Each structure stands twice: as C-alpha cells, then as structure tokens.
C-alpha positions as CSV (number, residue, x, y, z in Angstrom):
1,M,0.0,0.0,0.0
2,N,2.8,2.4,0.8
3,Q,4.5,1.7,-2.4
4,R,1.4,2.5,-4.3
5,K,1.1,5.8,-2.4
6,D,4.7,6.7,-3.1
7,T,4.3,5.9,-6.8
8,Y,1.1,8.1,-7.0
9,R,2.8,11.0,-5.2
10,A,5.9,10.7,-7.5
11,A,3.6,10.8,-10.5
12,L,1.9,14.0,-9.2
13,R,5.2,15.7,-8.8
14,R,6.4,14.9,-12.3
15,E,6.0,17.5,-14.9
16,P,4.1,16.3,-18.0
17,H,6.1,16.4,-21.2
18,G,5.7,19.6,-23.2
19,S,4.0,21.6,-20.4
20,A,6.2,24.6,-21.0
21,A,5.0,24.9,-24.6
22,R,1.3,24.8,-23.8
23,Q,-0.2,27.0,-21.1
24,A,-3.7,26.2,-20.0
25,K,-6.2,29.0,-19.7
26,V,-7.4,29.1,-16.1
27,T,-10.6,30.8,-15.0
28,R,-11.5,31.0,-11.3
29,L,-14.8,31.8,-9.6
30,H,-14.7,32.3,-5.9
31,T,-17.8,33.1,-3.9
32,R,-18.8,32.4,-0.3
33,Y,-20.3,29.0,-1.1
34,I,-18.7,28.0,-4.4
35,R,-15.1,27.7,-5.5
36,L,-14.8,26.7,-9.1
37,T,-11.7,26.4,-11.3
38,I,-11.9,25.7,-15.1
39,E,-8.8,24.9,-17.1
40,L,-9.0,24.8,-20.9
41,D,-6.4,23.1,-22.9
42,P,-5.0,25.2,-25.8
43,A,-5.5,22.3,-28.2
44,L,-9.2,22.4,-27.4
45,R,-9.8,25.1,-30.0
46,S,-8.3,23.2,-32.9
47,S,-10.0,19.9,-31.9
48,L,-13.4,21.7,-31.7
49,T,-12.7,23.2,-35.1
50,D,-11.9,19.8,-36.5
51,W,-15.0,18.4,-34.9
52,L,-17.5,21.1,-35.9
53,T,-16.3,22.0,-39.4
54,P,-18.1,19.1,-41.3
55,P,-21.6,19.6,-39.7
56,V,-21.5,23.4,-40.1
57,S,-20.3,23.0,-43.7
58,A,-23.1,20.6,-44.4
59,L,-25.7,23.0,-42.9
60,L,-24.4,25.8,-45.1
61,H,-24.6,23.7,-48.2
62,A,-28.2,22.6,-47.3
63,G,-29.2,26.2,-46.7
64,T,-27.8,27.2,-50.0
65,A,-29.6,24.3,-51.7
66,V,-32.9,25.4,-50.1
67,L,-32.5,29.1,-50.9
68,R,-31.4,28.7,-54.5
69,P,-34.8,27.7,-55.9
70,L,-36.5,30.4,-53.9
71,T,-34.2,33.1,-55.2
72,A,-34.6,31.8,-58.7
73,R,-38.4,32.1,-58.5
74,W,-38.3,35.8,-57.5
75,P,-35.1,37.2,-59.0
76,G,-35.9,40.9,-58.5
77,R,-37.1,40.6,-54.9
78,R,-34.7,41.2,-52.0
79,P,-35.1,39.6,-48.6
80,G,-35.9,41.8,-45.7
81,P,-38.3,44.7,-44.9
C-alpha cells in the first residue's frame, strides 16, 4: 500500500512532457459558497474546429440548396423589410 502511495505521489510531482510549450487558460470563480476552477487546454480550439467543421459546412450547403430555388423564383425581390 505504501509503495502505491509513493508511486502516486511521485507521478503527481512529475512535470508532463511539453507543459512549458502549452499553457492552459485558467478561470477561477470564488464566492462564499462555491469555489470553481476551469482549465482549458489550448489544443481544445483546434479539436473543436476539426469536430465542428463538417456539420457546419453541411448545414451551409443545405441552406444554399434550399435558398437557391427560392431566389430563382423571385429574381428581383430582395429579402428583408
């Protein structure tokens, strides 16, 4: 049991590789009853972009496909008031 604790503590003290290159963005909220810390990984933005690009692109193409016949029907009419 003690060896497991020592191994765990040693792992906590070690620096992760590449930690100097990437700094996490830390946001803290302190109130009387709540203490909250949120850390965001800098790589999160690129992974979200990679994850969201295909669905957003598909929605834009679908919207264009829906609007194209409508604009062809009324070529002189402009949308809006």
